[in-house]
All heavy atoms as an XYZ file, in Angstrom:
836
protein
N     -13.922    -30.539     21.393
C     -12.782    -31.019     20.622
C     -11.847    -29.836     20.364
O     -12.213    -28.868     19.731
C     -13.265    -31.633     19.313
C     -12.127    -31.977     18.380
S     -12.676    -32.639     16.822
C     -13.166    -34.261     17.329
N     -10.648    -29.916     20.869
C      -9.710    -28.799     20.785
C      -9.249    -28.549     19.354
O      -9.021    -27.411     18.967
C      -8.515    -29.001     21.748
C      -7.708    -27.717     21.890
C      -7.630    -30.137     21.291
C      -8.401    -26.616     22.613
N      -9.131    -29.606     18.513
C      -8.715    -29.390     17.126
C      -9.710    -28.494     16.414
O      -9.335    -27.622     15.643
C      -8.566    -30.713     16.362
C      -7.399    -31.552     16.804
C      -7.801    -32.597     17.841
O      -8.965    -32.595     18.301
O      -6.931    -33.403     18.202
N     -10.990    -28.723     16.691
C     -12.040    -27.895     16.093
C     -11.846    -26.432     16.495
O     -11.943    -25.531     15.652
C     -13.420    -28.400     16.524
C     -14.534    -27.524     16.085
N     -14.980    -27.494     14.780
C     -15.281    -26.627     16.760
C     -15.958    -26.609     14.678
N     -16.167    -26.077     15.870
N     -11.555    -26.190     17.756
C     -11.344    -24.829     18.241
C     -10.123    -24.188     17.588
O     -10.149    -23.012     17.233
C     -11.163    -24.814     19.763
C     -12.412    -25.246     20.498
O     -13.520    -25.119     19.941
O     -12.273    -25.735     21.631
N      -9.065    -24.965     17.431
C      -7.843    -24.440     16.817
C      -8.105    -24.021     15.383
O      -7.765    -22.907     14.968
C      -6.708    -25.485     16.881
C      -6.236    -25.661     18.325
C      -5.551    -25.085     15.974
C      -5.302    -26.838     18.526
N      -8.716    -24.901     14.603
C      -8.934    -24.587     13.199
C      -9.992    -23.503     13.013
O      -9.889    -22.689     12.093
C      -9.264    -25.853     12.408
C      -8.064    -26.753     12.298
C      -8.031    -27.969     12.936
C      -6.947    -26.353     11.588
C      -6.921    -28.781     12.857
C      -5.820    -27.154     11.504
C      -5.806    -28.370     12.136
N     -10.981    -23.462     13.896
C     -11.969    -22.379     13.839
C     -11.290    -21.047     14.131
O     -11.530    -20.046     13.468
C     -13.100    -22.626     14.840
C     -14.217    -21.579     14.771
C     -15.340    -21.910     15.754
N     -14.902    -21.863     17.133
C     -14.904    -20.755     17.880
N     -15.316    -19.622     17.394
N     -14.499    -20.806     19.130
N     -10.401    -21.047     15.112
C      -9.691    -19.818     15.474
C      -8.795    -19.352     14.334
O      -8.752    -18.164     14.008
C      -8.861    -20.039     16.739
N      -8.092    -20.267     13.707
C      -7.146    -19.899     12.652
C      -7.820    -19.664     11.303
O      -7.182    -19.198     10.364
C      -6.068    -20.973     12.530
C      -5.193    -21.071     13.779
S      -4.410    -19.511     14.251
C      -3.072    -19.482     13.076
N      -9.110    -19.968     11.196
C      -9.827    -19.734      9.936
C     -10.030    -18.254      9.658
O     -10.181    -17.849      8.510
C     -11.178    -20.452      9.966
N     -10.004    -17.445     10.683
C     -10.229    -16.009     10.526
C      -8.915    -15.308     10.162
O      -7.916    -15.458     10.867
C     -10.777    -15.446     11.840
C     -11.102    -13.984     11.724
O     -10.182    -13.154     11.896
O     -12.268    -13.659     11.449
N      -8.893    -14.536      9.067
C      -7.647    -13.881      8.652
C      -7.091    -12.903      9.682
O      -5.863    -12.781      9.814
C      -8.013    -13.151      7.355
C      -9.436    -13.394      7.095
C      -9.988    -14.293      8.153
N      -7.951    -12.228     10.417
C      -7.477    -11.298     11.440
C      -6.761    -12.053     12.551
O      -5.696    -11.647     13.020
C      -8.636    -10.468     12.017
O      -9.263     -9.753     10.942
C      -8.162     -9.488     13.064
N      -7.329    -13.177     12.970
C      -6.683    -13.966     14.023
C      -5.367    -14.570     13.533
O      -4.410    -14.682     14.303
C      -7.632    -15.041     14.542
C      -8.729    -14.439     15.417
C      -9.490    -15.477     16.182
N     -10.404    -16.249     15.387
C     -11.685    -15.943     15.197
N     -12.196    -14.857     15.741
N     -12.450    -16.713     14.473
N      -5.315    -14.953     12.259
C      -4.040    -15.449     11.727
C      -2.986    -14.352     11.756
O      -1.827    -14.604     12.100
C      -4.210    -15.978     10.293
C      -4.866    -17.332     10.232
C      -4.721    -17.976      8.867
N      -5.146    -17.155      7.758
C      -6.374    -17.123      7.251
N      -7.320    -17.871      7.784
N      -6.659    -16.353      6.224
N      -3.376    -13.126     11.430
C      -2.439    -12.000     11.482
C      -1.957    -11.774     12.912
O      -0.759    -11.579     13.147
C      -3.103    -10.720     10.932
O      -3.480    -10.947      9.566
C      -2.180     -9.534     11.015
N      -2.870    -11.803     13.864
C      -2.507    -11.633     15.274
C      -1.544    -12.735     15.694
O      -0.513    -12.469     16.325
C      -3.768    -11.625     16.169
C      -4.618    -10.383     15.877
C      -3.398    -11.714     17.647
C      -6.026    -10.452     16.450
N      -1.866    -13.973     15.340
C      -1.020    -15.104     15.704
C       0.377    -14.955     15.094
O       1.390    -15.198     15.757
C      -1.671    -16.418     15.248
C      -0.935    -17.637     15.697
C      -1.115    -18.143     16.971
C      -0.052    -18.282     14.844
C      -0.429    -19.271     17.399
C       0.639    -19.407     15.256
C       0.453    -19.904     16.526
N       0.436    -14.543     13.837
C       1.731    -14.360     13.169
C       2.549    -13.263     13.841
O       3.769    -13.392     13.985
C       1.523    -14.065     11.690
C       1.050    -15.289     10.916
C       0.576    -14.962      9.510
O       0.794    -13.825      9.034
O      -0.021    -15.857      8.884
N       1.886    -12.185     14.262
C       2.599    -11.130     14.990
C       3.162    -11.670     16.296
O       4.301    -11.379     16.655
C       1.670     -9.939     15.271
C       1.411     -9.053     14.088
C       0.532     -7.878     14.519
C       0.648     -6.737     13.559
N       0.048     -5.507     14.087
N       2.364    -12.458     16.997
C       2.809    -12.998     18.281
C       3.906    -14.049     18.107
O       4.684    -14.285     19.032
C       1.629    -13.586     19.054
C       0.645    -12.549     19.589
C      -0.579    -13.222     20.183
C       1.314    -11.634     20.593
N       3.969    -14.665     16.941
C       5.038    -15.638     16.684
C       6.406    -14.956     16.696
O       7.422    -15.603     16.919
C       4.803    -16.335     15.350
N       6.416    -13.634     16.517
C       7.664    -12.867     16.553
C       8.033    -12.408     17.956
O       9.107    -11.860     18.159
C       7.573    -11.655     15.625
C       7.515    -12.069     14.181
O       8.208    -12.978     13.758
N       6.667    -11.410     13.414
N       7.132    -12.587     18.905
C       7.427    -12.204     20.280
C       6.201    -11.710     21.022
O       5.168    -11.408     20.430
N       6.332    -11.599     22.308
C       5.264    -11.175     23.203
C       4.891     -9.714     22.961
O       5.760     -8.879     22.736
C       5.745    -11.376     24.646
O       4.790    -10.907     25.547
N       3.584     -9.417     22.990
C       3.091     -8.039     22.801
C       1.819     -7.827     23.597
O       1.086     -8.776     23.861
C       2.735     -7.782     21.330
C       3.850     -7.812     20.376
S       3.196     -7.481     18.725
C       4.401     -8.366     17.794
N       1.542     -6.560     23.897
C       0.252     -6.233     24.495
C      -0.738     -5.942     23.370
O      -0.367     -5.824     22.199
C       0.359     -5.088     25.503
C       0.807     -3.796     24.877
O       0.419     -3.458     23.762
N       1.641     -3.046     25.585
N      -2.014     -5.827     23.721
C      -3.070     -5.654     22.724
C      -2.895     -4.370     21.925
O      -3.161     -4.351     20.719
C      -4.441     -5.688     23.394
N      -2.448     -3.306     22.558
C      -2.249     -2.038     21.841
C      -1.174     -2.167     20.774
O      -1.325     -1.678     19.659
C      -1.874     -0.916     22.811
O      -2.936     -0.682     23.701
N      -0.087     -2.830     21.102
C       0.979     -3.045     20.137
C       0.496     -3.956     19.015
O       0.817     -3.728     17.840
C       2.219     -3.654     20.823
O       2.613     -2.813     21.902
C       3.370     -3.808     19.858
N      -0.279     -4.965     19.348
C      -0.826     -5.859     18.332
C      -1.711     -5.113     17.335
O      -1.732     -5.445     16.156
C      -1.640     -6.977     18.987
C      -0.869     -8.148     19.550
C      -1.782     -9.020     20.397
C      -0.241     -8.957     18.438
N      -2.432     -4.114     17.808
C      -3.356     -3.364     16.953
C      -2.639     -2.467     15.947
O      -3.239     -2.077     14.946
C      -4.282     -2.500     17.811
C      -5.336     -3.302     18.508
C      -6.311     -2.453     19.310
N      -6.874     -1.382     18.525
C      -6.985     -0.121     18.950
N      -6.568      0.207     20.154
N      -7.521      0.798     18.184
N      -1.379     -2.155     16.198
C      -0.661     -1.261     15.288
C      -0.621     -1.856     13.885
O      -0.289     -3.023     13.696
C       0.758     -0.995     15.796
C       0.782     -0.169     17.051
C       2.180      0.010     17.606
O       3.155     -0.510     17.086
N       2.272      0.751     18.700
N      -0.995     -1.025     12.917
C      -1.006     -1.451     11.521
C      -2.246     -2.237     11.130
O      -2.351     -2.704     10.007
N      -3.169     -2.395     12.073
C      -4.404     -3.123     11.788
C      -5.586     -2.183     11.997
O      -5.580     -1.375     12.908
C      -4.550     -4.332     12.730
C      -3.449     -5.361     12.602
S      -3.639     -6.719     13.789
C      -5.058     -7.559     13.094
N      -6.574     -2.295     11.154
C      -7.787     -1.497     11.287
C      -8.793     -2.286     12.124
O      -9.697     -2.933     11.599
C      -8.366     -1.180      9.902
C      -9.519     -0.211      9.974
O      -9.610      0.547     10.956
O     -10.348     -0.219      9.034
N      -8.578     -2.256     13.453
C      -9.387     -3.053     14.366
C      -9.545     -2.296     15.681
O      -8.613     -1.655     16.154
C      -8.719     -4.438     14.581
C      -9.582     -5.351     15.436
C      -7.337     -4.306     15.146
C      -9.055     -6.772     15.519
N     -10.737     -2.363     16.247
C     -10.990     -1.677     17.515
C     -10.425     -2.492     18.677
O     -10.144     -3.692     18.541
C     -12.500     -1.487     17.706
O     -13.129     -2.745     17.893
N     -10.289     -1.839     19.809
C      -9.813     -2.533     21.010
C     -10.763     -3.659     21.426
O     -10.305     -4.762     21.726
C      -9.606     -1.536     22.160
C      -9.023     -2.166     23.408
C      -7.625     -2.727     23.203
O      -6.797     -2.114     22.540
N      -7.367     -3.899     23.740
N     -12.106     -3.419     21.416
C     -13.005     -4.528     21.776
C     -12.900     -5.714     20.810
O     -12.943     -6.869     21.236
C     -14.401     -3.893     21.714
C     -14.162     -2.440     21.943
C     -12.837     -2.149     21.290
N     -12.748     -5.419     19.522
C     -12.602     -6.510     18.543
C     -11.307     -7.279     18.785
O     -11.280     -8.516     18.707
C     -12.645     -5.961     17.124
N     -10.233     -6.563     19.098
C      -8.962     -7.224     19.398
C      -9.130     -8.136     20.608
O      -8.649     -9.276     20.613
C      -7.860     -6.194     19.655
C      -6.521     -6.801     20.057
S      -5.791     -7.912     18.839
C      -5.165     -6.736     17.649
N      -9.813     -7.658     21.630
C     -10.048     -8.467     22.833
C     -10.822     -9.738     22.496
O     -10.515    -10.812     23.020
C     -10.808     -7.662     23.883
O     -10.010     -6.602     24.343
N     -11.810     -9.620     21.629
C     -12.594    -10.792     21.232
C     -11.729    -11.799     20.468
O     -11.808    -13.003     20.707
C     -13.801    -10.381     20.399
C     -14.859     -9.673     21.203
C     -16.014     -9.178     20.347
O     -15.919     -9.114     19.124
N     -17.108     -8.820     20.998
N     -10.910    -11.297     19.553
C     -10.034    -12.191     18.789
C      -9.044    -12.896     19.717
O      -8.797    -14.101     19.581
C      -9.284    -11.420     17.701
C     -10.128    -11.074     16.521
N     -10.729    -12.020     15.725
C     -10.456     -9.871     15.993
C     -11.404    -11.422     14.756
N     -11.251    -10.119     14.904
N      -8.488    -12.162     20.651
C      -7.549    -12.757     21.606
C      -8.240    -13.798     22.481
O      -7.654    -14.830     22.803
C      -6.886    -11.672     22.455
C      -5.845    -10.823     21.726
C      -5.479     -9.591     22.544
C      -4.603    -11.648     21.387
N      -9.497    -13.539     22.838
C     -10.249    -14.510     23.649
C     -10.438    -15.823     22.884
O     -10.317    -16.908     23.464
C     -11.600    -13.924     24.050
N     -10.724    -15.731     21.589
C     -10.891    -16.939     20.777
C      -9.565    -17.695     20.689
O      -9.520    -18.924     20.836
C     -11.417    -16.584     19.366
C     -11.372    -17.789     18.444
C     -12.828    -16.024     19.446
N      -8.469    -16.969     20.482
C      -7.149    -17.602     20.400
C      -6.753    -18.243     21.736
O      -6.163    -19.322     21.758
C      -6.097    -16.587     19.952
C      -6.211    -16.134     18.491
C      -5.329    -14.913     18.240
C      -5.856    -17.271     17.545
N      -7.094    -17.586     22.843
C      -6.816    -18.158     24.165
C      -7.647    -19.416     24.394
O      -7.147    -20.424     24.902
C      -7.093    -17.145     25.268
C      -5.974    -16.165     25.510
C      -6.140    -15.373     26.800
N      -7.490    -14.979     27.134
C      -8.083    -13.848     26.733
N      -7.434    -12.985     25.986
N      -9.314    -13.569     27.105
N      -8.919    -19.374     24.029
C      -9.800    -20.531     24.221
C      -9.313    -21.738     23.420
O      -9.475    -22.882     23.853
C     -11.229    -20.172     23.829
N      -8.693    -21.474     22.280
C      -8.155    -22.555     21.441
C      -6.764    -22.989     21.901
O      -6.155    -23.858     21.297
C      -8.111    -22.104     19.987
N      -6.284    -22.360     22.953
C      -4.959    -22.651     23.525
C      -3.818    -22.343     22.553
O      -2.764    -22.975     22.585
C      -4.880    -24.098     24.004
C      -5.886    -24.420     25.091
C      -5.552    -25.704     25.784
C      -6.546    -26.143     26.821
N      -7.204    -25.186     27.608
N      -4.037    -21.347     21.688
C      -2.992    -20.911     20.761
C      -2.202    -19.736     21.310
O      -1.072    -19.499     20.906
C      -3.609    -20.529     19.413
C      -4.179    -21.691     18.614
C      -4.991    -21.175     17.435
C      -3.071    -22.612     18.158
N      -2.821    -19.008     22.241
C      -2.211    -17.808     22.818
C      -2.426    -17.853     24.321
O      -3.453    -18.321     24.804
C      -2.869    -16.539     22.212
C      -2.461    -15.295     22.950
C      -2.529    -16.417     20.737
N      -1.447    -17.364     25.040
C      -1.600    -17.233     26.492
C      -1.262    -15.801     26.881
O      -0.592    -15.091     26.136
C      -0.737    -18.248     27.231
C       0.746    -18.084     27.021
C       1.506    -19.180     27.722
N       2.936    -19.058     27.443
C       3.805    -19.996     27.682
N       3.420    -21.134     28.215
N       5.068    -19.811     27.411
N      -1.746    -15.417     28.049
C      -1.500    -14.058     28.513
C      -0.642    -14.081     29.764
O      -0.653    -15.043     30.526
C      -2.811    -13.313     28.747
C      -3.687    -13.914     29.815
C      -5.010    -13.184     29.954
O      -5.499    -12.608     28.974
O      -5.540    -13.196     31.066
N       0.100    -12.978     29.921
C       0.952    -12.831     31.105
C       0.838    -11.379     31.559
O       1.114    -10.462     30.786
C       2.397    -13.175     30.753
C       3.321    -13.104     31.935
C       4.734    -13.533     31.548
O       5.077    -13.674     30.390
N       5.551    -13.721     32.558
N       0.415    -11.195     32.803
C       0.262     -9.849     33.338
C       1.601     -9.333     33.822
O       2.341    -10.028     34.512
C      -0.755     -9.830     34.464
C      -2.146    -10.129     33.978
C      -3.184     -9.975     35.047
C      -4.539    -10.291     34.432
N      -5.637     -9.994     35.289
N       1.894     -8.105     33.412
C       3.102     -7.411     33.861
C       2.682     -6.010     34.286
O       2.516     -5.131     33.449
C       4.139     -7.362     32.738
C       4.691     -8.724     32.378
C       5.782     -8.667     31.325
O       6.359     -7.583     31.112
O       6.048     -9.705     30.721
N       2.493     -5.851     35.584
C       2.002     -4.569     36.093
C       0.581     -4.346     35.629
O      -0.282     -5.196     35.789
N       0.333     -3.179     35.008
C      -1.006     -2.873     34.514
C      -1.258     -3.474     33.138
O      -2.371     -3.441     32.644
C      -1.229     -1.375     34.359
C      -0.660     -0.494     35.362
C      -0.967      0.949     35.070
N      -0.803      1.278     33.646
C      -0.962      2.472     33.137
N      -1.291      3.463     33.910
N      -0.808      2.702     31.867
N      -0.221     -3.966     32.506
C      -0.341     -4.448     31.137
C      -0.483     -5.962     31.092
O       0.002     -6.675     31.959
C       0.880     -4.026     30.311
C       0.992     -2.542     30.158
C       1.847     -1.820     30.974
C       0.229     -1.868     29.229
C       1.948     -0.444     30.852
C       0.321     -0.493     29.095
C       1.188      0.222     29.908
N      -1.133     -6.415     30.041
C      -1.253     -7.841     29.768
C      -0.544     -8.088     28.447
O      -0.879     -7.494     27.423
C      -2.725     -8.283     29.665
C      -2.815     -9.768     29.311
C      -3.465     -7.994     30.956
N       0.467     -8.925     28.480
C       1.173     -9.302     27.263
C       0.679    -10.661     26.802
O       0.343    -11.528     27.608
C       2.690     -9.350     27.498
C       3.278     -7.966     27.603
O       2.849     -7.038     26.926
N       4.259     -7.806     28.460
N       0.646    -10.827     25.490
C       0.193    -12.068     24.887
C       1.356    -12.702     24.146
O       2.222    -12.014     23.618
C      -0.967    -11.791     23.921
C      -2.150    -11.207     24.633
C      -2.287     -9.832     24.785
C      -3.116    -12.027     25.190
C      -3.366     -9.289     25.469
C      -4.202    -11.490     25.878
C      -4.314    -10.125     26.007
O      -5.373     -9.597     26.682
N       1.359    -14.026     24.147
C       2.403    -14.759     23.438
C       1.816    -16.068     22.924
O       0.786    -16.535     23.408
C       3.604    -15.020     24.334
C       3.296    -15.849     25.564
C       4.457    -15.921     26.549
O       5.415    -15.162     26.407
O       4.382    -16.757     27.454
N       2.490    -16.646     21.931
C       2.068    -17.935     21.402
C       2.219    -18.978     22.505
O       3.214    -19.002     23.220
C       2.916    -18.304     20.162
C       2.674    -19.743     19.745
C       2.615    -17.352     19.009
N       1.222    -19.827     22.644
C       1.244    -20.900     23.641
C       1.802    -22.162     22.985
O       1.173    -22.732     22.091
C      -0.171    -21.157     24.156
C      -0.206    -22.107     25.330
O       0.762    -22.870     25.524
O      -1.218    -22.097     26.050
N       2.982    -22.607     23.410
C       3.575    -23.806     22.803
C       2.716    -25.058     22.940
O       2.782    -25.949     22.104
C       4.895    -23.983     23.546
C       5.097    -22.780     24.372
C       3.807    -22.035     24.444
N       1.882    -25.118     23.978
C       1.007    -26.279     24.146
C       0.006    -26.378     22.997
O      -0.304    -27.468     22.519
C       0.265    -26.220     25.478
C       1.196    -26.374     26.665
O       2.311    -26.909     26.477
O       0.819    -25.947     27.768
N      -0.500    -25.238     22.557
C      -1.422    -25.228     21.420
C      -0.739    -25.672     20.140
O      -1.308    -26.412     19.333
N       0.500    -25.236     19.964
C       1.261    -25.661     18.793
C       1.517    -27.162     18.833
O       1.497    -27.837     17.801
C       2.581    -24.893     18.703
C       2.450    -23.396     18.428
C       3.822    -22.743     18.460
C       1.763    -23.150     17.105
N       1.738    -27.697     20.018
C       1.947    -29.143     20.159
C       0.691    -29.907     19.751
O       0.777    -30.967     19.123
C       2.348    -29.479     21.588
N      -0.473    -29.370     20.082
C      -1.727    -30.018     19.689
C      -1.867    -30.054     18.173
O      -2.311    -31.052     17.605
C      -2.922    -29.299     20.314
C      -3.056    -29.429     21.821
C      -4.128    -28.482     22.344
C      -3.386    -30.859     22.195
N      -1.478    -28.973     17.509
C      -1.523    -28.939     16.046
C      -0.557    -29.975     15.476
O      -0.904    -30.719     14.558
C      -1.174    -27.532     15.515
C      -2.256    -26.536     15.913
C      -1.007    -27.551     13.996
C      -1.888    -25.090     15.630
N       0.641    -30.030     16.023
C       1.644    -30.983     15.552
C       1.156    -32.421     15.739
O       1.355    -33.271     14.859
C       2.967    -30.755     16.278
N       0.513    -32.708     16.865
C      -0.013    -34.055     17.105
C      -1.094    -34.403     16.089
O      -1.161    -35.523     15.591
C      -0.567    -34.162     18.530
C       0.485    -34.159     19.598
C      -0.101    -34.011     20.997
O      -1.316    -33.969     21.179
N       0.763    -33.925     21.988
N      -1.952    -33.443     15.797
C      -3.029    -33.676     14.830
C      -2.436    -33.948     13.452
O      -2.853    -34.877     12.759
C      -3.967    -32.467     14.794
C      -5.153    -32.689     13.916
C      -6.327    -33.292     14.255
C      -5.279    -32.311     12.546
N      -7.175    -33.310     13.183
C      -6.562    -32.704     12.121
C      -4.446    -31.665     11.638
C      -7.022    -32.486     10.826
C      -4.896    -31.448     10.352
C      -6.174    -31.857      9.955
N      -1.451    -33.156     13.060
C      -0.817    -33.347     11.752
C      -0.065    -34.672     11.676
O      -0.005    -35.295     10.618
C       0.129    -32.188     11.455
C      -0.534    -30.856     11.145
C       0.515    -29.753     11.078
C      -1.322    -30.927      9.849
N       0.518    -35.106     12.775
C       1.290    -36.347     12.799
C       0.423    -37.545     12.414
O       0.919    -38.500     11.804
C       1.910    -36.555     14.168
N      -0.872    -37.488     12.741
C      -1.767    -38.585     12.388
C      -1.845    -38.759     10.874
O      -2.069    -39.859     10.387
C      -3.173    -38.339     12.939
C      -3.271    -38.393     14.446
C      -4.706    -38.326     14.900
C      -5.219    -36.912     14.876
N      -6.545    -36.751     15.479
N      -1.664    -37.690     10.134
C      -1.824    -37.729      8.683
C      -0.489    -37.772      7.945
O      -0.461    -37.982      6.743
C      -2.644    -36.521      8.228
C      -3.999    -36.540      8.874
C      -4.255    -35.781     10.008
C      -5.003    -37.369      8.401
C      -5.492    -35.826     10.632
C      -6.235    -37.428      9.019
C      -6.473    -36.644     10.132
O      -7.690    -36.714     10.749
N       0.593    -37.579      8.664
C       1.919    -37.567      8.044
C       2.213    -38.892      7.345
O       2.775    -38.916      6.267
C       2.981    -37.258      9.091
C       4.355    -37.044      8.497
C       5.351    -36.534      9.508
N       4.990    -35.150      9.849
C       5.027    -34.660     11.075
N       5.406    -35.401     12.077
N       4.702    -33.412     11.300
N       1.845    -40.004      7.938
C       2.103    -41.316      7.340
C       1.237    -41.541      6.096
O       1.610    -42.299      5.208
C       1.847    -42.414      8.358
N       0.108    -40.896      6.019
C      -0.830    -41.062      4.912
C      -0.290    -40.466      3.618
O      -0.425    -41.059      2.560
C      -2.155    -40.397      5.304
C      -3.159    -40.276      4.195
C      -3.929    -41.361      3.816
C      -3.348    -39.065      3.530
C      -4.868    -41.252      2.806
C      -4.280    -38.952      2.520
C      -5.034    -40.045      2.157
O      -5.948    -39.927      1.158
N       0.323    -39.311      3.699
C       0.684    -38.578      2.483
C       1.790    -39.185      1.643
O       1.678    -39.183      0.411
C       0.993    -37.125      2.820
C      -0.284    -36.401      3.094
C      -0.730    -35.975      4.292
C      -1.309    -36.090      2.156
N      -1.979    -35.417      4.170
C      -2.347    -35.472      2.856
C      -1.462    -36.300      0.786
C      -3.517    -35.040      2.242
C      -2.618    -35.860      0.176
C      -3.628    -35.243      0.895
N       2.874    -39.713      2.189
C       3.910    -40.291      1.312
C       3.363    -41.379      0.385
O       3.690    -41.411     -0.804
C       4.954    -40.837      2.288
C       4.803    -39.980      3.499
C       3.324    -39.699      3.584
N       2.526    -42.256      0.913
C       1.956    -43.314      0.081
C       1.062    -42.724     -1.002
O       1.070    -43.175     -2.154
C       1.181    -44.304      0.944
N       0.289    -41.716     -0.654
C      -0.604    -41.081     -1.631
C       0.194    -40.344     -2.702
O      -0.153    -40.380     -3.881
C      -1.561    -40.104     -0.928
C      -2.459    -40.740      0.102
C      -3.366    -41.809     -0.455
N      -4.275    -41.217     -1.416
C      -5.063    -41.899     -2.232
N      -5.064    -43.214     -2.203
N      -5.847    -41.295     -3.074
N       1.259    -39.693     -2.313
C       2.097    -38.973     -3.284
C       2.798    -39.965     -4.199
O       2.875    -39.746     -5.419
C       3.084    -38.046     -2.561
C       2.304    -36.887     -1.930
C       4.157    -37.527     -3.520
C       3.108    -35.996     -1.035
N       3.278    -41.081     -3.655
C       3.896    -42.113     -4.484
C       2.891    -42.665     -5.496
O       3.224    -42.885     -6.666
C       4.459    -43.241     -3.623
C       5.694    -42.821     -2.834
O       6.311    -41.787     -3.195
O       6.037    -43.518     -1.863
N       1.662    -42.881     -5.059
C       0.615    -43.373     -5.957
C       0.323    -42.348     -7.053
O       0.122    -42.705     -8.220
C      -0.653    -43.709     -5.169
N       0.309    -41.076     -6.690
C       0.077    -40.017     -7.668
C       1.209    -39.957     -8.679
O       0.977    -39.828     -9.887
C      -0.084    -38.668     -6.964
C      -0.303    -37.458     -7.864
C      -1.560    -37.629     -8.726
C      -0.389    -36.184     -7.036
N       2.453    -40.063     -8.201
C       3.608    -40.074     -9.112
C       3.498    -41.227    -10.102
O       3.751    -41.062    -11.299
C       4.911    -40.190     -8.316
C       5.334    -38.936     -7.625
C       6.631    -39.188     -6.856
C       7.025    -38.006     -6.025
N       8.236    -38.283     -5.223
N       3.125    -42.409     -9.607
C       2.980    -43.576    -10.460
C       1.881    -43.358    -11.495
O       2.042    -43.673    -12.679
C       2.696    -44.810     -9.606
C       2.600    -46.155    -10.334
C       3.907    -46.467    -11.065
C       2.267    -47.260     -9.358
N       0.772    -42.811    -11.056
C      -0.343    -42.521    -11.963
C       0.073    -41.529    -13.034
O      -0.203    -41.725    -14.224
C      -1.542    -41.980    -11.174
C      -2.737    -41.519    -12.015
C      -3.359    -42.715    -12.734
C      -3.771    -40.821    -11.141
N       0.763    -40.456    -12.643
C       1.211    -39.459    -13.603
C       2.222    -40.054    -14.580
O       2.204    -39.728    -15.781
C       1.797    -38.253    -12.879
C       0.800    -37.407    -12.088
C       1.525    -36.342    -11.284
C      -0.251    -36.799    -13.006
N       3.088    -40.930    -14.077
C       4.065    -41.580    -14.945
C       3.355    -42.456    -15.971
O       3.682    -42.445    -17.156
C       5.026    -42.409    -14.108
C       6.128    -43.073    -14.904
C       7.064    -43.835    -13.997
C       8.108    -44.565    -14.827
N       8.965    -45.381    -13.972
N       2.328    -43.207    -15.498
C       1.552    -44.053    -16.411
C       0.800    -43.216    -17.446
O       0.691    -43.612    -18.610
C       0.572    -44.927    -15.631
C       1.243    -46.030    -14.844
O       2.443    -46.303    -15.101
O       0.584    -46.621    -13.955
N       0.289    -42.068    -17.024
C      -0.438    -41.188    -17.945
C       0.500    -40.553    -18.964
O       0.096    -40.259    -20.082
C      -1.165    -40.091    -17.159
C      -2.331    -40.604    -16.346
S      -3.091    -39.326    -15.316
C      -3.678    -38.184    -16.544
N       1.737    -40.380    -18.582
C       2.726    -39.734    -19.431
C       3.167    -40.657    -20.567
O       3.632    -40.204    -21.595
C       3.939    -39.308    -18.586
C       4.637    -38.098    -19.140
O       3.993    -37.340    -19.893
O       5.819    -37.911    -18.806
N       3.024    -41.962    -20.384
C       3.492    -42.934    -21.389
C       2.523    -43.112    -22.497
O       1.430    -43.028    -22.584
C       3.796    -44.266    -20.726
C       4.931    -44.162    -19.779
C       5.210    -45.487    -19.078
O       4.572    -46.493    -19.328
N       6.185    -45.462    -18.188
């Protein structure tokens, strides 16, 4: 289940930081490590988890590998959230009504 992989990947604060950095543009692993207290092997492992969840993709440029956010992974998140989007307005309206009744 890809949703499980996405949320497992994003549950880790280090991977969220990596993902947020990549949301600003493509970078190689060395550039991603700047400002982070993380080894190169650990960075590779985090990137592998993000790639497996389809949140990040890699592109080879010469000897370097650049990483970027994968829009397909973001689309999967949006699709998952869309299932619940219709649920919340009704629940919020019910909560407002309940709070209004409690206020009286």
